[in-house]
N, C-alpha and C positions, 0 to 999 in steps of 0.2 A: 962726673958721677951724679951730682945733683940734677944736672940737665936731663940725664937719662931717666931718673926717678920722676921728674916732672912730666916728661913725655909719656912714661908708663901710666902715671896717674891720670893724665888727660885721656889716654887711650882707653883705660878702664872705665872712666866716667862716660865717655862717648858710647861705649858698648853696653853700659848699664841700661836695663829696660826702662827704668823710670826716667832717666835722663832723656832717653830717646822719645818717650811719650810727652814729656814736658816740652821739648823742642818742637814736636809736632803741633802741640796746642798753641804755642806762641807764633810759630810761622804761619799756620793756617788762620789763626785768629787775626793777625795783623793784615793778612791779605783780604779776609772777609770784611774787616772793618773798613779798609780803604775802598773796597768794591762797593760797599753800601753808600759811602759818602759820594763816590763818583756817580753811581747809578741814580741816586736821589738828585744830585745836582743836574744831571743831564735831562731827566724827564721834567724837573721843575723849570729848567731853562726853556725847554720846549713849550711848556704851558704858558709861562710868562711872556715869551717872545711872540708866540703865534696865536694860541687859543684865547688868552685873556683879552688882547686888543680886539679880536673878532667878537668876543662875547660882549664887550662894551658897546659895539655897534650893532648888536643883535644879529650877528652873522656867524654864529657858532657852527652852523651847518657846513660852512666852507672848511672850517678847521677839521671837523670830524670826517668830512669827505676826503680831505688830503691825507689824513691818517689811514683811512681805508685803502686809498690808492697806493700809498707807500707799502702797506702790508701785502697788497696784491702783487706789486712788482717784486717785493722781497721774496715772495714765494716762488715766483718764476725764476729769479736769479739763483736762489739757493737750491731750487728743484726739490724742495722738501715741504711736505704738508704738515709735518709734526711741529712746526713752529706756530701753527695757528690754533686758536681755541684753548680750552682748558686741558693741559697736558701734564699737570703735576702728578697725577696718578701714574702716568707712564714713567716719569722720573723716579717715583718711589719704587715701582716694579723693577726698573733697571738697577737701582741701587740695592734693593733687598734681595733680588734673585738673579740679577745679571752679573756681568763682570765688573761693573762699576767704572769701566773705562769710558771717559768722556773727552772728546777732542777739543782743542782750542778753537777750531773753526766752528764747531757746533755750538760752543759756549758763546762766542761772539755773536753769531747769527741770532740765537735765541734771546740774548740780552738786548740786542738792538731792537728786535721786534717788540719786546716787552716795554722798552723805553718809549717807542713810538705809540704803543697802545695807551700807556699811562699819560704821556705827554700831550696827546691829542684828544683827551677826554674820555677814554674808556672807563666805564663804571666798574672798576676792579681795584684790587689792592696790589701793593708791591711785595707783600710778604711771601706769596708763592713764588714769584719770579726771583726774589732775593734768596730764598731757600735753595732754588735750583742753581742760581749763580754761585752761591757759597759752596754747595756740594760739588759743583763742577770745578771750582777753583781748588778745592781739596783734592779732587781726583787728579787734576793736572799737576799740582805740586807733588803728589805722590808718585806719579809717573815720571816726572822730571828727575827726581832723586832716586828713582828705580828701587822703590821699596818692594817688599814681598807682596804678592797678590793678596794674601790673607789679611794684610794690614791696610789695604787700599780703602776699605769701607770705614776704617777708623778715621782716615783723612777726610772722607766725605762727610761723616758724622760731625767732625769738628767744623767743617765749612758750613753745614746747615745750621748748627747751633750758634756759630758766630754770627751768621747773617741775620737770623731771627733776633738774637740778643741785641745786635747793633740797631736794628730797625726800631725796637720798642724801648731801648735802654733797660732791658729786662733779661739779665743773664740766666736766671733760674728758668724762666719761660723757654729760653733757647735750648737749654739742656733737656727739659722735659718734652719739648716739641720733637726732638730726635727720637725719644722713646715711644711716645704715644701717637704722634701724627705721622712721622716719617717711617714708622714701622721697622726701625732698626733694632728690634728687641733681641736679635741674636748677637748684638755687639756685647762682648764680654765685659765684665766688671773692671778689667784692667784698663779698658779704654775710657772709663769714666773720668779719669784724671785729665787726659788731654782735651776731652770734650768740655769740661768745666773751665779749663785754662783758656781754651779758644773762645768760649762765650764771654768770659770776663775781659780778655784782651780786646776782642772786637768791640765790646761795649765802650771800653776806654778810648780806643782809637776813634770810633765814630763820634763819641761825645766831645772829644778834643778838637776834631776838625769840623764838626758841624756848627754852622753859624746860627742855626735855629734852636730855639728852646724846645722842650718836650712838646709833642703835638697835643698833649692833654694838659689843661690847666690843673694846678694843685687844688684838689677838692677837699673840703672839710667834710669827711663822711659823717653822716648823722644817723644814729640808731637811737630812737627815742625810748624804746622799751623792748624787752624780749618778746612781748606779745606781737610785735611787728614782724617777727619771723614767720608767723602764720600767713601774713600778707605776702612776704617774699616767696613762700611756698606756692601760693596762688599764682604769683607772677611766673614762677617756674613752669606751671601748667600752661599758662597763656603763651609763654615764649616757645614751649615745646610744640604747641599747635601752630604758631606763626612760622617757626622754622621749618616745620613739615610742609606747610603750605608753600613756602618759598621753594623748597626742593622740588615739589610736584610741578609748580609753575615753570621752574627752570628747565626741567626735562621735557615738559610739554612744548615750550618754545623751541628748544633744541631740535625736537622731532619735527616741528613745523619747518624749520630751516632746512633740515635734511631732506624732507619730502618736496618742498617747493623750490629749493635751490641745490640741485645735486652736485654742481661744480663747486667744490670747497674753496677754490681760489677766488671766486667772485664774491663770496659771502662777506668778506671784510668791507667791500664797497657798499653793499646793501646795508650792512650794519652801521657804517658811517653815516649814511643818509638818515636811517631811523633814529640814531642818537642825536643827530642834528635837529630832527623834527621834535624830539622830546625837549630839546633846549628852548623851544618856543613856548613851552607851558608857562603861563604868566606868574607874577608875584615872586619871581626868582626861583620857583620850585624846580623848573627844568634844569637850571644850572647847578642847583644843589645836589641833584641826583647823578651828575656826571663826575668823573674823576674819582680819586680815592676817598673823597668824602670827609677828610679830616677837619676841614673848616666847618662843615655842617655839624660834625660831632661836637666841636667846641661850642657851637651855638646851642646845641641841645643840652650840653652839660651846664651851661650858664642860663638856661631857660629863656632864650631870646626869641623863640618861635611862639606864635599863637597856636591854639589847639588845632584849628583847621589846617594850617600850613604843615604842622607836624604830622597829622594823619595823612595828608596828601603825599608828603615825602615818603612816609612808611609804605604806602600802597604802591608808589611808582618806582621806588628804588629796586625792588626785586625784578621788575620788568626791564629796567635799564641794564642791570647786571646780567640778566639772562640773555638779552639781545647782544650785549658786548661779547660774552663768551661763546654763545651759539653761532654768532656770525664770524668767529675766527679771530677776534681780537684777544691776544693772550693776556693772562693776568691771574691773580689769586683770588680766593674766596674769603680769605682771612679778614680783610678790611670790610667788605660788604657785610660779613657776619657781625662784626662788632658795631658797625654802623647801624644795622637794623636793631641790634640789641640795645644800643643807646637810645634809639627812638621808642622802642617798646617800653624800656624802663622809664623814659621821660613821660610818656603818656600814662603809664601805670602810676608813677609817682605824682603826677599832676592830679589824678583822680583821688588818690589817697590823701594828698595834701588838702584838697578842697573839701573832701568829705569828713575827715576826722581832725585835722590840725589847722584849720583855716585861720583861727585867731591866735594860735599858739606860737607859730614860727614865721620867719620871713618868707615871702613868696619865692618859690624856686629852690629853696635850700634842701628840701626833701627830694625833689625831682632829680637833682644832680646825683644823689646817692643811689636812687633807683636806676638811673642811667648807667652808672658804673657797674652795678650788679647785673643789669641787663646785658651789657657787653659780654661779661664772662659767661653768663647763662646761654646766650645765643651761640657763642663760640663753642661752648661745651657740647651743646646739642648737635650742631652741624658736624663737628669733628669727632664726636663721641670720645672726647679727651677731657674729662672733667678736671683731672689733676693739673694739666697745663693751664686750663682756664682759671682755676682757683689761684694759682700762683701768679698768673698774668694780672689778675685783679689786684692782688696784694702788692705786686711791684708797681702797678699803676698808681695806687692810692697811697702806698707806704703807710698803711694803717691796718692794725689787726681787727679793727671794728668791722671792716668789710668782709673778712674771711668767713665768718659764720653765716651771714646772709647768702653769700655767693655759693658756699658749700651746699646749703639746703636747696637754693633755687637751681643750681647747676645739675645736681643729681636728679632732681625731679624733671627738669627740662630735658636732660639726656634720656631719661627713661621714657618719657612721653614720645620723644622723637623716634626712639628705637621701636616702640610699640607700633607706631604708624608707618615709618619708613623701613625699619628692619635692619638698617646698617648706617654707617656714616656716609657723608656726602662723597668722600673719596671712594668708598666701597661700592657706591652706586655706579660709579664709572668703571670700577673693576668688573662688576657684574655685566654692565652693558658691553664692554669690550672682551668679555670672556677671559679675563685675566684672573688667575687663581693666586692668592697670597697665602703662603704657608709660614707658620711662625715657629715650628719646632726645629731644634738644632740639626737633627739628622736630615730632615727634608731640605734645609738650607744648604747643607754640605752637598747633597746629591744634586741640587739645583745648580750649584756652581761648578759642578764637574761636567765638562763637555765631552761628547763622544770623540771629537778630534784629538783630545788630550790622552785618550786611553786606547784607541783602536790600533790594531796592527796594520801596517801598510803593505807588508810583504805577504800578499794573499796567495794561498795555494788553491788553485781551482782545477777542476777536471772537466773535460769535454762531455757534453750530455750524451754523445753517441759512443763513448768509450764502453767497450764490452766488459762483462763481469770478469773475464779472464785477465784482461789487461789491468783492471782495477786491483785484482788480487795480487798481481805481480808488483803493482805500484805501492801497496800498503806498507811493506817492510822498509821503504825508503823514507818514511816520515813518521813522526810521533803523533800526528794529528788524527783525530777520529771523526771529524766533521768537515765536509767540503762543499763549497758552493759549486753549482754546475753552470757552465756557460755554453751558449749556442755558437754557431759558426761565425756570428758577428760579435762575439765576445760580450754578449748581453746575458745578464743573470736569468737563468731559466728554472732554477730549483736549488734545493739543498739536500744533502744526504748525510745522515749520521749513522753511528754504529748500530743503532736500533733498527735502521732500515735495511742494512746489508748483512748483519751477522748470521741471519738464518739462511743465506744464499751461498756463502763462501764454500760450502762443502758439496754443492750441487755441480758435479763434474760435467754432466751432460749439457748443462745450460750455460757454461762459461762463454761460449762463442755465440750464444743466441740472445741472451738478456743484455740489454744496454742499461747504463746507469740512470737514464731518464725514467725507465720503467720502475725503478726502485725508489726514486727520490720523491720528496715532497715538493710539489709545484706551487703551493700556496706559501709564499715566503714573506715573513715580516722583515722589513728593512728599516734602517735608520740613516739619518744624515749626520754629517760632522758637527753641525751647529746645535743639534738636539742636546738637552741636558739629560743626565742619567735619571733624574726624577721622572721625566717624560718617558724615557725608554723603559723603565721598570714597570710602567703601567700597562704596557702591552707585550712585555717579554714573558710570556706564559710558559714556554717550553723551549728546550734546546740549550746547548752550552755556548752557541755562537750565533751572532746576527750579522748578516752582510751589511756593509756600509756603502751607500750609493751617493753620488755627487749631489743630488737634490731630489725632492719629492717627485715621484713618478718616473724617475730615471731607472734604467736597468744596467747602467755602467757601474760596476763594482770597483771601489777604490780602497777598500779596507775590510777588516773583519773585527768585530767586537766580541771578545771572549768574556764569559761570566767570571772566570778566575781573575782576569786582568782588572775587571771592574771592582771586584771585591778587594784586591790588593790596593788599588787606587783609593778606594773609600777608606780603608783602614789607615792608610798613610795620611789622607786629608784629615781624618778624625784626630789622629795623634798630633798633627801640626796645630790643629785648632785648640786642642786641650793644652798644648805647651805654650 
């Protein structure tokens, strides 16, 4: 008897919603944490084993060329172009508005290409790739344990939050990244619990197994007086302008690559050569602008650069990052954004320090504080996610003194960027690729409903040459009122509804003269099985049914989509979402 009670208690606990979500958070968080450790180890090993020895001999160009060749061959082997270049926006779209199903093969291929890009000197960050890898792991875990389709995005959100949190040792930033940057705003409040647990778990796992200390030194943040907040506001304006300039430069370089090198597969080789040439820039500047830039950021935070070197790095880093991404080397924009922010802040702080506080404080102590705020401000402007950036800065410094300056600077920088660019860096790619992102709940439900899930496959068709008399005899045998017409080759030739034929059924003398094609509408809207209901409803202007064809341009009818079936499916999905 006690054994049965124990089993019943375990069963009830397992089926409890909160227990289920807590387990999701732990499982995905552990996977995301380990994936971060492995990912970082592999690309760091590549850099230390191949690129660094070549850099010591002033032969970096051979390393970047090898990286470009590997990406070139990887594209041919995988037969996929979507592993090249900046594709985080497509990942966001797939997660927010697609099925969220990501395969193991796709995950491994993309992760390997990103490791190659970072390991061989690509001027990008690991945060975008890690977010994709974490989200992919969440999707795979969800598929393996066969969870409900409606819960799959919760697993993906947990993976993304865990990956970002593990990368920066910043769990709050990971949680907010899911909301503000990854655009998963339709995730219900019930999923907040597993996302938080996943971020915390991944941070602990990555911190426990990582041999390296935090990539940023502990900085004693210095705010001399509240009057200094006006200077931080000015810095927000400056960073808003610089981040806008970076975005314009990036898309200009990307357009040049598209025009001059139409074959996307060859671009990584050209990119590798150009990155190698940049490495020849003297005084170590060329090497500092390659890679994720964390060592250069550490130097900026500790004021190890001269003024001219820092300005040179700030001017050349956007070019290096744009060449990397435009030539097809995959990676993220997160690290370049905080890199540029650190150098903007360093230069701004250098000026303030020498103009106002030269004899009052130790050299470099104020520049470090401005560098920290600059990171958050530049990131906020590029992503249009000020809340994520504010908490990122707080978790980075572990001091409340940094919060007020970064709040003021980030909001102003974000506003300036939006005035000039009009949207976030991700949204620029959405616009370029004609991808629409919708954020209201109803549209998300419709977007996740596919025609193939709703359509009827037992289609009742009639020949286009059927006479009116035969059609009148046929009507009592069915409850349908709308019928697709097919020709002698079984191709769709029209559609006829009750509005088309009801005025003719009493015309006795025309029963053997009129054929159905004479009465039908020949201009027929069709849909394909892979279309979402959101797309369908945009051009479903009339009629109760739409023919479903195998692919765009085809006339082979494989099903029928009824308005009534679509309404029933929508109400069912809405109820499931609310429950």
